[in-house]
N, C-alpha and C positions, 0 to 999 in steps of 0.2 A: 328650354334651351338657354344656355348662357350666351350673352353677346361676346363674340370673339372678333373684335374690330381690328382692322389693319392699323398698326402703330403709326402715329404721325410724328416724323422725326423732329426733335427739338421744339415741339409745341406741347407745353404742359400748362395746366391750370396753375394760376399763381398760388392759390390756397385750396388744394383739394380737401374734401372730407377724408378723415383718416380713421380706420378701425383697426385696433390692435387686439387680437384675440389670443390670450395666453391660456393654454390648457394645463391642468395640474396633473403632474406625474404621467403624462402621456409618453410612452417609450418610443424610441426610434423605429421599432418594427411593429408598432401597434396600429398601423393603417393598412388599408388594402394596397395602396400603391407602394408602400415601403416593404411589403412582403409577408404580411400576416396570412396564415393559412386557416384562420378561423374568424377573426374580426372582419366585419364588413363595413366599409365606409364609402358607399357610392357617391355621396355628395362631395365629401372632401376630395375624393379622387378626381371627380370631374372639374371641380373648381381649381384645384392645383394644376391640373393638366391645361387649363385655359390661361395659366399664368407662368410663373417661374418657380421652380423647385430648387432648394438648396440641399444637395445630397451629402454635405458634410457640415452641418450646423451644430454648434455647441451651446449649451447653457452656461451662464456665468458661474454656476456653482452646482454641486451635486444635490442640493436641497433647496427648498422653495424661497424662504424670505430673502436670502442673499441675492438670488437671481432677480426677484422682483425689485429689490433695491437697485440693482445694477441696471435694470430696464428703465426704471423711473428717472435715473440720474445720468446714465451713460458712463458710470464709473465702475471699476472693479470693486466688488463688495469689500475687499480688504481696506480700501480707502475710507469706507463708511463704518467700519467696525462691526459690520453685520456678517459674521462668518458661520452662522448656524441659523436654523429655524428659530423664530422668536416664540417663547423666551429661551428655548434651548434646554440642554440637559448637561449638568456638570456633576457626574458621578464622583463620590468621595472615596471610592474603594479601588480606583484604577491606578496604574503605574504613574500616570502623568496628571498634573494639575492643569486643567484647561483654562484659557483666558475667558473672562467675562465678555459678553457681547453687548452691543447697544440694543436696548429693548424697543427701539422705534427708529424710524427714519427721521433724521434731524430736520427740523423746520427751516433750517438755514440752507438746505439743499435746493437747487433750482430744478424742480421736477419737470418732466415733459408737460404736465398740465399747466404749471406756472408759466413756462416759456411759450406755450401755444396760446394761452390767454392773452399774452402781450401781442400776439399776431392776430388777435381778433377772433379766436376760436371759442365756441361753446365747448365746455369740457365735461364729459360724463364718465363715471366709473360704475360699472355694473358687474358685481361678483366679488370674488375673494380679494381681500386687501392684504392682511397679515403683515403689516409694517407698522403696527402700533395701534393702541386703543384711543380712548378719549383724549382729545387734544392733538392727535397725530393721525386722524382719519383722512380719507380722500378730500373731504371738504376743507380740511386744514392745510392741504398740500396742493391746492390749485384747482380742484375739481368743483364745478358748479353744482353737480348732482352726484350723490352716492346712493346706490341701491345694493344692499346685501353685503357691503364691505365693512368688516370690523377687525378686531384683534385676533379672531380665531383662524385657524389654518384648515379646518374641515367642518362640514356640517355634522350635527348630531344624527341627522337622517336626511336622505334625499326626498323624503315624503313630508309634506307640511304637517306640523308647524316647524319642521327643520331642526329646531333645538340649537344648542351651542352658540347662542348669540349671533345667528346669521341675520344681522340687522344693519340698517333699517330696511324693512320690507313693507310693501303696501298693506293697508288695513284689510283689503278684501281678499287676502290669500285664503283659499278654502282648504280644509283638512284633506290630506291625501294628494294635493297638487305636487307635481314633480319639480324639483328645484331647477334643473336645467331648462325645462320648459318655461317656467315662470320668469327666470332671468332673461331668456330670449324674448319673451313677450314685452318685458320692460325695456329692453334695448331697442326693440322695434318702435315702441311708443316714443322714445327719446329722439331717435333719428327722424321721426315724422313730425317733430315739433316745428311749427312755422318759424320762419326767420331767414334773413339773408346771410347770416354769418355761417361760415363752415363749422362743422363739428369734429371734435376728436373724441372718439369713443374707445375707452380702455375697457376691454371685455374679458376679464379673467374668470372663466368658469371654474366652479368648484370641482366639477367633473375633470378627471376620472379618479380623484383621490378617494381613499377609504372614507367611510364604510362602502364596501362594494355592494351596491343595491341597484335594482332595476325593476322596471314594470314586469309583472308576470308574463304578459304576452310577448314582451321582448326577449325574456329569458328563454321562452319556448322555442324561439327561432334558432337557438344555438345549442339545443339539447337533443339527445337521441343518437342512435348508432350512425346515422348518415353524417353527423357533424364531427367525426373523428379527425384529428389533426396530429401533426408531428411536433409542432412548435408550441402552439397556443391551445390551451385546454379549458380555460375558465369561462364557463357559459355566462355567469353573472357579469363578469367584466366585459365580455363581448357585448352583452346587452346594454351595459352602461355606455360603452363606446358607440353602439348603434344609435342610442337616443341622442348622444352628443352630435353625431353625424346628421341626424334628421334635423336637429335644431340649427346647425351650421347651414345646411341647405335651405331651410325655411327663412333664415335671416338674409342670406345672399339673394335668394329669389325675390324676397320683398324689396330689397334695394334695386334689383333689376326692374321689377314691375313698376316701382315708383319713379323710375328714371334717374335715381341718385347714383347708381353704380358707376356710370360713365365718369363721374367726377369723384369717385371714392377709391382710395388706396386701401386695400384689405391685406393685412399681414397676419399670419397664423403660425404659432410655434408653441413650445412647451417649456416648463420651468426647470425640468431635470429629466433624467432617464426614468424608465419604467421601474416600478416597485416590484422586487422579488419577494415571495414567489407568486404574487398576484399575476404577473405576466412573465414573459421570457424575452430577453433582449438578444439572444443568440443570433448570429455568431459573436456578438460583442460581449465582452467580459463584464460580469456583475451588473449592478443597477443602481437605483437611487441610493444616495449616501456614500457612494464610492467615486474616486476620481478616475476610474477606468472608463473606457469608452461607453460601456453600457450605462454608466451613471451620468454622463455629460453629453452624449450625442442625442440630438432631438430632431424630430421632423420640423421643417420650416418651409413655407412657401408664401408667395405674394401674388395677388390678382388685381389687375386694373385694366379693364378692357379699353382698347384704343391706345394704350401707352406701353404696357408690358407685353412683349411678344408671347403668344401662346406656345406651350410645349417647350419652354426654355428650361435649361438646366445649368446651374452654376456649381462647378466642382471645387472651387477654392474654399478653404475653411472660413467660416464666419462664426460670430459669437453674439450673445445677447446684446452687448453694448453697441454693436453695429446697427441693430434695429433702432436703438435710440437715436443714433446719428442720422439714420435714414429718415425717420419721422421728422426730425428737425429740419433737414434739408428740404424735404417735400413740402413742409409748411412755410418755407421761405425764411426761417429763422437763421440769424447769423451765429447763434450760439453753437458751441461744439460739444460733442460727447468726448470727454477726456480720454476714455479708453476704447472708443469705438470709431469705426470708419464707415462712412455712408455707403450704402449698397444701391442707392438710387440709380446711379449710372449703369451699374451692372444689370439691375432689373430692366432697364430700358434697352439693353442689348449692347452696351459699350464694353470694351475690354476691361477686365478686372483682374489685376495681379497684385495681391497685397500679402507678401510673405512677412509675417510678424509673429512673435511668440504669444501664446495664450497661457495664462497663469490661473491656477486654482489653489486656494489656500483654505484648508479645513482643519484647524487646530483643535477640533472637538471630537469626541466619541459619538458614534451614531448607532442607533438600535439595530441597524443592518449588520453590524459586526465590524465596521470599519473603525480604524484607530486614527489618531491625529496624523495628518499628512499634508503634503503639498505636491503639486504636479505642474509640469510645463510641457507644452508642445512647441517645438522649434523646428520648422520644416518637416522632415520625415520622422524626426525623433521625438520620443516622449519619455520624460523622466518622472518617476514617482518617488518621493522621499518620505520615509516613515520616521516619526520622531521617537517612538518608543525604543527602537534599537538603532536609530541613526543610520538606517540602511537605505540603499537606492535600488530602484528597478529601472531598467532601460529597455525600450522597445522601439523597433522600426515600424511605425504605424502604417506606412505605405505597404510594406511587405507582410506585416503581421497585425492587421486591424483587430484581431481577437485577443491580442496581448498574451499569446501563449508561450512566447520564448523570451525570457528575461536575459538580456545580453550584458547586464552589469558586471558579472564575474569575468566574462570574456573581454569586455571593453571598459575596464575600470577608469581609465583616464578620461574618455569622453563623458562617462557618467559623472565623474567628479567635477569636470568642467561645467557641465550643464547644471549641476547642483549649485555651484558657486554663482553662476549667472542667475539662477532662480532666486537664491538667497539675497543677492544684491537687489534684484527687482522687488522682492517682498519688503526688504528694509526701506527701500525708497518710498514705498507706499504706506509705511508706518505699521507694518504687520505686527501682531502680537503672537507669541509662541507659547506652547505648553512648556511646563517646567517639571522636573523630577519631583515626585512626592516623597517627602522625608520618610525613610524606613521602608519604601517600596523598591523591589528589584524586579527586573524583567523576568 
């Protein structure tokens, strides 16, 4: 059983331990509590129920590297010049010439790890990095320890020896070990290290990114006629999620048993929407690689017994950079996340009303089929602008979360007004735009 302690008003540890778990490609509907009819996540469900759930959380970008950069810095990825997965793809046969992106997170950025080290934290990174290779690894960006984090965005295999430069890993990895299991083992060892300093554990699992692989016994749980469903059908993906859930439960239960959980803030979220057709984000539109709700809506929750009231729910929209701001405030840092708002007060049960625009800029092509575009949510309205034909889409997200009814033709003036506002915001952040390829027509 998880400890569900009565919150103590206005009494917080000065420097709690902080665990930030980022799951790769986990879709908004890929958990039991978010409505999957096949995937089972009993541990994530019970942990999230013991804390606060964000039912309208957004990633900083529709793909991974930009969101990770936004999380590490508290800045919109546009400001960082990282608007695609690293190194990205620049096809030379499309209508538009897409801008080059930064191939790494600049060392001049004040990452969460650098800022928390100034607060006296031990800083650990366990899992996927994907923000640059040699010279730009976690240990170059403020982390004391890096396990498994390199320039790669996915493992060659979830079974050891993993392949694709999933390094550095311990020397005693045995052939056939499952990557999510081993990373969790390493995270447990790190948080058990003796010392009086608080720890910051950045825990970005490679799961549930492709390749979709799982243990045979886990796949068997989700196959057969009794496992039919209407929304989700992928037994291997269900098994990969099941293993992730077992490891989340194992990690949290260890913190509880060791007595550390009472002084640990645990935050869980994803880097972008679920990948189609691996999963299904319905009723949300599209998935990873797209600026529609299915590409940027993600699960998110926080757990901290004795401080965050159990079974809390926050309806206000939040975004990746808000998590950065929250971590900084919880650690007692005076530094600010430029494009984020701290959620700590909201987590603790205080009123939270922060109406502000959210902006996504993806001036590249993506293998999902998406073309260069930008998007903005402002209140109930969402605008999507496409650069190939300079067209707008307009949706009322409150009434139409599935983005089924494009209102731009019926409401051209509001659409144009929102596009101008979006363009001004992008220009102020130094956005780069695609340009017309000579000789190419739409």
